[in-house]
C-alpha positions in Angstrom: 7.4 -84.3 -41.6 6.9 -88.0 -40.2 4.3 -89.8 -42.5 1.9 -90.3 -39.4 1.8 -86.3 -39.3 1.5 -86.0 -42.4 -1.1 -88.1 -42.8 -3.3 -86.7 -40.1 -2.8 -83.0 -41.7 -4.3 -84.5 -45.0 -7.3 -86.2 -43.1 -7.7 -82.8 -41.3 -8.1 -80.7 -44.5 -10.4 -83.1 -45.8 -12.4 -82.9 -42.7 -12.0 -86.8 -42.5 -11.3 -89.3 -39.3 -8.4 -92.0 -39.6 -9.2 -95.8 -39.7 -6.6 -97.3 -38.4 -6.4 -101.6 -38.6 -4.6 -103.7 -36.0 -3.2 -107.0 -37.6 -0.6 -109.7 -36.5 2.4 -110.2 -38.2 3.2 -113.5 -39.6 -0.7 -114.1 -39.1 -1.1 -116.6 -40.8 1.9 -116.1 -43.0 4.2 -113.3 -43.5 3.5 -113.0 -47.0 0.2 -113.1 -46.6 0.1 -110.0 -44.4 1.9 -107.9 -47.0 -1.1 -109.0 -49.0 -3.5 -108.3 -46.4 -1.7 -104.9 -46.0 -2.5 -103.9 -49.3 -5.9 -104.9 -48.8 -6.5 -102.7 -46.2 -5.1 -99.8 -48.0 -6.9 -100.7 -50.7 -10.2 -100.6 -48.3 -9.3 -97.1 -47.2 -7.0 -97.5 -44.1 -5.1 -94.7 -43.1 -2.2 -95.9 -41.4 -1.8 -99.5 -39.8 -0.6 -101.2 -36.8 1.8 -104.0 -37.1 1.3 -106.2 -34.0 4.8 -108.1 -32.8 3.8 -111.7 -32.1 4.8 -112.3 -28.0 4.3 -115.1 -26.3 3.6 -113.5 -22.8 1.5 -110.0 -23.6 0.0 -107.8 -21.6 -2.7 -106.3 -23.1 -4.0 -108.6 -25.7 -7.1 -110.7 -25.6 -8.1 -113.9 -26.8 -8.4 -113.0 -30.5 -4.9 -111.2 -31.1 -3.5 -114.4 -28.6 -4.8 -116.4 -31.0 -3.3 -114.9 -33.9 0.2 -114.3 -32.3 0.2 -118.3 -31.5 -0.2 -118.9 -35.2 2.3 -116.5 -36.9 4.6 -117.8 -33.7 4.5 -121.5 -35.2 6.7 -119.8 -37.6 8.8 -118.5 -35.5 8.3 -115.3 -36.6 10.8 -112.4 -34.8 10.6 -108.8 -34.1 13.2 -108.7 -36.9 10.9 -110.4 -39.8 8.5 -107.5 -38.2 10.3 -104.7 -39.0 11.7 -105.9 -42.2 8.0 -106.4 -43.3 7.6 -102.4 -43.3 10.4 -102.5 -45.9 8.8 -105.7 -48.3 5.2 -103.9 -48.0 6.9 -100.3 -49.5 8.4 -102.5 -52.2 4.8 -103.4 -53.0 3.3 -100.4 -52.9 1.9 -99.4 -49.5 2.4 -96.2 -48.8 0.2 -94.9 -45.7 2.2 -94.9 -42.6 3.0 -98.2 -40.6 2.9 -98.2 -36.5 5.2 -101.3 -35.3 3.3 -102.6 -32.4 5.7 -104.4 -29.7 6.6 -105.1 -26.2 9.9 -103.4 -24.6 11.6 -106.7 -23.9 12.0 -107.9 -27.3 13.7 -104.0 -28.0 15.9 -104.5 -24.6 17.0 -108.0 -26.1 17.5 -106.3 -29.4 19.7 -103.6 -28.6 17.9 -100.4 -28.7 20.7 -98.6 -31.7 20.0 -101.9 -33.9 16.5 -101.7 -33.3 15.9 -97.7 -34.3 18.4 -98.2 -37.4 16.0 -101.1 -38.5 13.1 -99.5 -37.8 14.6 -96.4 -40.0 15.2 -98.4 -42.8 12.4 -99.9 -43.2 10.4 -96.8 -43.3 8.1 -97.2 -40.1 7.2 -94.4 -38.7 5.9 -95.1 -35.2 5.7 -97.4 -32.8 3.6 -98.1 -29.4 5.1 -99.9 -26.8 2.1 -100.9 -24.2 4.6 -102.1 -21.4 6.5 -99.1 -20.9 5.4 -96.3 -19.1 6.1 -92.6 -18.9 8.2 -92.9 -15.8 10.5 -94.8 -17.7 9.9 -94.4 -21.4 13.2 -91.3 -21.6 15.6 -93.4 -22.9 13.2 -94.5 -25.6 12.2 -91.7 -26.8 14.8 -89.7 -27.0 16.4 -92.8 -29.5 12.8 -92.8 -31.3 13.1 -88.6 -31.7 16.7 -88.8 -32.8 15.4 -91.2 -35.7 12.2 -89.3 -36.2 9.9 -92.4 -35.0 7.0 -91.8 -32.8 6.5 -93.0 -29.5 2.9 -93.4 -29.1 1.6 -93.6 -25.8 -1.8 -95.1 -24.4 -3.6 -93.1 -21.7 -7.0 -95.1 -20.2 -9.4 -93.5 -18.3 -8.1 -94.8 -15.3 -5.2 -92.2 -15.9 -6.1 -89.6 -13.9 -3.4 -86.9 -12.8 -0.7 -88.7 -15.5 -3.1 -88.2 -18.5 -2.0 -84.5 -19.3 1.4 -85.6 -18.4 1.3 -87.9 -21.1 -0.7 -86.3 -23.8 2.2 -83.1 -23.6 5.0 -85.5 -24.4 3.0 -87.5 -27.3 4.2 -87.6 -30.5 1.8 -89.0 -33.7 -1.5 -88.7 -31.7 -2.4 -89.8 -28.4 -4.2 -93.8 -28.3 -7.1 -93.4 -26.2 -7.9 -96.7 -24.8 -11.7 -96.6 -24.5 -12.6 -99.5 -22.2 -11.1 -101.2 -19.0 -8.8 -104.6 -19.4 -7.5 -106.5 -22.5 -8.3 -106.3 -26.6 -11.5 -107.4 -27.1 -14.7 -106.8 -28.5 -17.3 -104.9 -26.9 -21.1 -103.4 -26.9 -20.4 -100.9 -24.3 -17.2 -99.0 -23.4 -16.1 -97.2 -20.1 -19.3 -94.7 -18.7 -17.1 -91.8 -18.7 -15.2 -91.9 -21.8 -16.2 -89.0 -23.6 -15.5 -87.1 -20.6 -12.1 -88.5 -20.8 -11.9 -87.7 -24.4 -12.4 -83.9 -23.8 -9.6 -84.2 -21.4 -7.0 -85.8 -23.6 -7.9 -83.4 -26.2 -7.7 -80.6 -24.3 -4.2 -81.8 -23.2 -2.7 -82.6 -26.0 -0.9 -80.6 -28.7 -1.2 -84.0 -31.2 -4.5 -86.1 -32.5 -5.7 -88.4 -30.4 -7.8 -91.6 -31.6 -9.0 -94.3 -29.5 -8.7 -98.1 -29.8 -10.0 -101.5 -27.7 -13.0 -102.8 -28.5 -14.1 -101.1 -31.2 -15.3 -103.6 -33.7 -18.9 -102.1 -36.1 -19.3 -99.2 -38.5 -21.6 -97.7 -35.8 -19.3 -97.7 -33.2 -16.8 -96.4 -35.7 -19.1 -93.5 -36.3 -19.8 -93.2 -32.7 -16.2 -91.6 -31.8 -15.6 -90.1 -35.8 -16.8 -86.8 -34.5 -14.7 -87.0 -31.3 -11.4 -88.0 -31.9 -8.8 -88.0 -35.2 -8.4 -91.2 -35.2 -10.6 -95.3 -34.7 -8.6 -98.0 -34.1 -9.6 -101.3 -35.0 -7.6 -104.4 -33.9 -9.7 -107.6 -32.6 -12.4 -107.6 -34.9 -9.7 -107.0 -38.0 -8.0 -110.2 -36.7 -11.2 -112.4 -36.1 -11.8 -111.7 -39.8 -8.6 -113.0 -41.1 -8.7 -115.5 -38.4 -11.7 -116.9 -40.2 -10.2 -116.8 -43.6 -6.8 -117.8 -43.0 -8.1 -121.2 -44.7 -8.8 -119.4 -47.9 -5.6 -117.4 -47.4 -3.5 -121.0 -47.3 -5.2 -122.0 -50.2 -3.3 -120.4 -53.7 -6.8 -120.9 -55.8 -8.7 -119.0 -53.0 -6.3 -117.0 -51.5 -8.2 -113.8 -53.5 -11.7 -114.5 -52.1 -10.2 -114.4 -48.7 -8.1 -111.2 -49.0 -11.9 -109.3 -50.7 -13.8 -110.7 -47.8 -11.1 -108.9 -45.2 -10.9 -105.6 -47.6 -15.2 -105.4 -47.6 -15.3 -105.4 -43.8 -13.0 -102.8 -43.9 -14.6 -100.9 -46.2 -17.6 -101.5 -44.0 -16.0 -100.0 -41.4 -14.7 -97.2 -43.3 -18.2 -96.4 -44.3 
C-alpha cells in the first residue's frame, strides 16, 4: 500500500485530520531541510510536501518565491530534492513524502529516469500544478506503474472539470481554497464550503485543502470538512525568519524549536 493511503487510513480510524506542511527544499540549505522535516514530524506533521525550487513558478506567492531564491543560490537541483527523500529516511523520517514540482524539470530530466529515482528515494506522491488533466496521461500512467500518486489540484473555478479530475485522483485531491498564488489570507473563496462538498461527492479518495491557511483557527475551520489541511507560506515564512539561527551551528536548535512550536500550534 502507498504510504499516503496508509496514513489517511490510520487517521480516519483515529478520527483525525492530516496536517501537511509544505517546505522549499534547500531553504536555507539541504542539510537544514533534513533537520526541518524531522522537526515537522516531531511537531505532529502527518505528511510533508517537498517543494522543488523553481525560477519561474506558476502558483508560488512571494514568500515561497524568496525561499526558492535562497535555495537556488546554492544551485539546488531536482535530483537533490528527490535524493533528499532517501536522506530523510536515513535520518529516521517515516511520514509520507510528496514532491511538488513543475512539468518542465521533469521533462528535461526524462520521465523514466525521473520515476526510477523518485521510487528509489521512497517518495510516495507528486504534485505538478502546471500539468492539466487533459495532458497528464503519460505522467499518470508512469506514476501508477511505480505506485506513486499523482495528486491533482482543483479550484473553485474548475467548474464541470471538478468531477472528472476528482474521479481520476490518487492519494488525495488538493482543493485550492483561494484564487491566485499561494500566500497567507484572512478570507477564502466565498463558495468554498459548497465547493468542498462537490469535490467530496465526486472523489473516492480523501480531500485536502491548501493555499492561504496560516493559523490554528483556519486549520480548525477546515478540519471537519476535509481529510487534510495543507500549510505552506506560513511555515516557509517561519523558516525564513529563523534562517540566521539555522545557519548558526550554535543557535540551530533554537531555530528548529521555533519552527516546531509553530507547527505544534497549527496541529492544536
